[in-house]
N, C-alpha and C positions, 0 to 999 in steps of 0.2 A: 921343446916338450911340455916340461916345467912350467912354463909360462901359457899354455895353452892348459894343462891339467888346472892352474889355480883361476883360471879365467870362466871355466866348466863348474870349477868347485862353486867358484863363489854366484855364481849365475844361479846354480842351484839350492843354495843355502839360503839366499833370502827369499824363496816362496815359500820352502820349507819352514821358516821362521812365521810368517805369516801366515801360512794353516796353520800353527802351532798357538800363534795369538787367537786367530778366531775360534778354533779349537775350547779354550779355553774361556773364552769372549761365551760361547754358547753354552758350556758351562756353569758358567759362573754369574758371569752377569745377566742373561737372560732370565733366569727364576727370580733374580734381583728383583729387576725392571719388571717381572710380571705381580708377582706381589706387591709395589705399588701402587700399579695398576689396581687392583680386586680392592687394594684401601680405599682408593680414591673412588672407585665407583661406589664403595657401599659409606663415604664417607656424604657424596652427592645424593644417595638413598634418604641417609639419617637426616639432611638438611632439608628435600621434599617435604617429609615427615614431619617435620615439624613447623614447615612453612605452612602444612594444609592444617595442623593443629591449631596455630596461634592463628588461622583464619577464620578454626570451629570456633574458638571463645571471641572473636571481634564479634562474631553474628549472635553466637550465643547470650552473648552479654557490652551491648556495644556503649553502654556509659561505666562499666565500671573501667577500671586504672587495671590497667596490666599488672600492677603486682597486687591486685588481687588473686591472680588466676595465675601466677609462674610457677606457683610449687604444681598444681594439679596439673600445667601444662607438660611441668617437668616429671611428674608419676607418668600420663600417658603418653610422653617421650620414649620412655625406661619401656614400657609394656609393651608398645605399639614394637618396635626395635627386637625386641628380644634381648637385649643387655643385659647380661649377668652379674658381675661385682660391682658391689654398690656403693663407694667411692668412685670409684675410675666413672661409672655407669652416670653416676646424679650430675660428679662435675660436666661432663660431656652434655651431656641431655641440656643441664643448665644454658653450659656456654651455645648452647646452638639454639636455643628457644629466645636468647638474651640477643645473639644476634640477629634474628629474623623480627623480634620487637625492632631495634634498632635499625634493618633495613624497612621497616615498615614506617619507621619516625615517631612510633609509636613513644618514645622516653620524654617526651614534650609536654605529650598529650594532660593535661592535668581533671579533676572528675570535674 
């Protein structure tokens, strides 16, 4: 009788443990993953806006070197994205504009 109760108890504990793990994952892991997803969507939006800004500057000043308009492009990206913190926003915008310049292979273009 004791062996039967022990076997039933062991078979019942494993699903309860799995249900508990599922509950904890839904409570703590799911919001964390969702937050990272939102950050990725925002990063893609910023990259798209930076791409359009660099395209605009290439059309407006095709003969100008990118170093002449990068500061204005950074300011436009900060304004367009609504970035608030001055130092972090400037660094983020500068990195993104620079990455778009590298993607378009403009770094090697001379005047």
